[in-house]
N, C-alpha and C positions, 0 to 999 in steps of 0.2 A: 504493500500500500504506500509506504512512505517514499519509495523510489519514484513512484508515479507522481506523488504530491510534490516532490522536490523538483521534478522536471517542469511541472505546471507552474510551480512557484517561480522558478527562474524565468520562464517565459513571461509571466505577469509582471514581475519586477522590472525586467528590461523594457517591456512595452509601456511602462508608466513614466518613462523619461519625457519631460516636457519638450515641445518642439523647439524652444529656444536654446536647448542644450543643458538644462539643469540636471543635477544628479537624479537617478531614479527614485521614485517614491518608496520609502522603506516601511510604510505602514503595514504592508502584508507580512513582512518579516517579523515585525514587532507583534502583530496579531497572532501569528503562528506560535511564537514563543510563549505568548500569554495563554494560549489555549491548548498547550501540549497535553495537559492533564485530561482535558475533555476528549481529545483525540484518542488517547490511550484507553479511556474508560469504555468506549464503545467504538472500536475500529470500523466495524461494518457501517454503522450509521455515519461516522465521521467521513468515510470514503464517499458516501452518497452526498453528504453536504459539500465536500470539496468538488465532486464532479459537477455539482450544480453551480456553486458560487464562484469558483475560480474562472471558468469561462465567462461568467457574467461580469466579473471585475475586469477581465481583459477587454470585453466588449465596451465597457465604460471608458477604459483607457484609450482604446482605439477611437471611440467617438470624440473624446476630448481632443485628440491629436487633429482629427479632421476639422472640428469646429475652430480650434485655435489657429490652425493654418489658414482657414478661410477668412478669419478676421484680418490676418496679416496680408493676405493676397488682395482682399477687397480694398484695404487702405492703400496698398501699392498701386492698384489700378486707378483709384481715385486721384492719387498724386500724378500719375501718368496723364490722366485726363486734364488735370489742371495745366500741366506742362504743354499738352497739345493745344489747349485753348489760347495759349500765349504766342503761338507760332506766327500769326500775322503781325502782332505787335513787335516781335523780335525782328521779323523781316523788315518792317518799316524803320526801326531804329538802326539796323545794320545798313540799310540803303542810305539813310540820311548821313551816317558816319562816312560811308564810302564816298558819297557826293562831296562832302566837306573836304575830305582828303584829296580828292581829284582836283578840286578847284585850286588848292594850294600847289599841287604837283605841276600844274600847267605853267605856273609862274617861273619855274626853273628853266623853261624852254625859251624865255624871252631873252633876246640878245641885246636889245636896246636897254640901257640902264634906267631910263625914265619909265619905260613900260614895265620893266622888271620890278621896280620899287612900287609903282602904282598898283601893279597886280597883287603884290603881297599885302599892300595896304588895304585894298578892297577885299581881297579873299580872306585876309586875317580878320577883318571886321565882321564879314558875313559868316566866316567859320566859327568865330566865338559865339555868335548868336545861335548858330545851328547846334554847337556842342552844348550850350546851356540848355537849349530845348531838349536835346537828347538826354542830358543828365536829369532834368526835371521829370520828363516822361518815364525814364527808367526807374527813378525813385518811387514814383506813384505806382507803377506796375509792380515793383518789388514789394511794396507794402500790401498790395492786393493779394499777391501770391502767398506772402507770409501768413496773412489772415486765413486764406483758404486751407493752407497746410495746417494751421493751428486747429481749425475745426475738424479736419481729417484726423489729426492726432488724438483729439478728444474722443471722437467717435471710435477710433481704433482701441483706445484704452478702455472705453466703456464696453466694447465688444469682448475683448479678452478678459476683462474683469468678470463680466456676466458668465462667460464660458467657464472660467476657473471656479466661480462660486457654484454654478450648477453641477459641475463635476465633483466638487468637494462634498456638496450636500448629498448627491446621489450615492457617492462612494461610502459616505458615513452611514447612510441608511442601509446600504448593502452589507457593510461589516456588522452592523447591529443585528440584521436578520441572520447573517452567517453565524454569529455567536449563539443566537437563540437556537439555531438548527443543531449546532454541535452540543449545546447543553440539553437538548431534548425538550426545550420549552415550546418549540413550534415544529410542525412536521416538515419533512424534506419536501420542497416544492417539486412539482412535476417539471421535467426538462422542457426548456423553451427552444423554439426553432432559432437557428442562427440567422441574424440579419446583417445586412451591409450598413455600416455607419452612414448616417445622413447628417448634413449640416443643420445645426440648430442655433448657431451664433448669429446675432444681428450684424449685418455688414454695414460699414461706413457708407454714407451716401456720397455720390459724386458731386463735386463742387463745380 
């Protein structure tokens, strides 16, 4: 019995590592150490409890990974959409900068000294106005992007927090039922069909 339990234990512990790379959840290890006496008192019943609850815990861990990953991916997509929405603005600013630089570069081709200095005088004056407008527009657009990113960050944090909370609560309830099963307080549940994890985390909205 215990060799089978150890294999399932290892699979569950490894599967409960958070997507961001944190160490595996050690609650299952602690739980098994705390319930060793119950497992030895009725091995047949304990095996039935383990057969039911270990796969259930793994399913919860797998679902958590899916939901947490979806929170991160949704936020990433929202940021990409913000970047894409600024494409026209970036093109306009870049064109204005190129035009200002070209106006100055033509002055170097003037051979006549009067025309040469007149060119730089006029181009420099016009160029400074253009560069000021570019700087002002870029600053305004930067503030807008920062604000949209801030909203996405808040939504992402809300999504991951809700996902973590839901996982913690469901897992705690499962451990409580698991313990009752081992103690004989509640009957061993009937096996449940295996299901593919589906996303339940709320995704950040595109800005």
